[in-house]
C-alpha positions, 0 to 999 in steps of 0.5 A, a space after each residue: 500500500 503506498 504512503 498518501 502523497 502531499 502536494 506543495 506548492 512554493 512561489 520562488 525566485 528560480 529563474 534559470 534551468 541552471 537554478 533548477 540544477 543548483 537545488 536538485 541534489 538538495 531536494 533530493 535528500 529531503 526525506 520523503 520527497 518522491 518528485 518535484 518541478 519547477 515552472 520557470 515560465 510562470 510568473 511565480 516561478 512555482 515550485 511543486 513538490 509531491 511528498 510522502 509527508 509534510 516537507 514544507 519547511 525543509 524545503 523552504 529552509 533548503 531553498 533559503 540556504 542556498 540563496 533563493 525566495 521560497 514560500 508557499 502557496 498552497 499545501 
C-alpha cells in the first residue's frame, strides 16, 4: 500500500535551468520527497513537490540556504 501523497506548491525566485540544477541534489536529500518540478514560465516560478509527508519547512530552509526566495502558495 502506498503512503498518501502530500502536494506542496511554492512561489520561488528560481529563474533558470541552472537554478533548478543547483537545488536538485538538495531536494533529493529531503526524506519523503517523491518528485518535484519548477515552472519557470509561470510568474511565480512555481515549485511543486510531491512527498510522502509534510516537507514544507525543509523545502523552504534548503531553498533559502541556497539563496532563493521560497514561500508556500499551497500545501
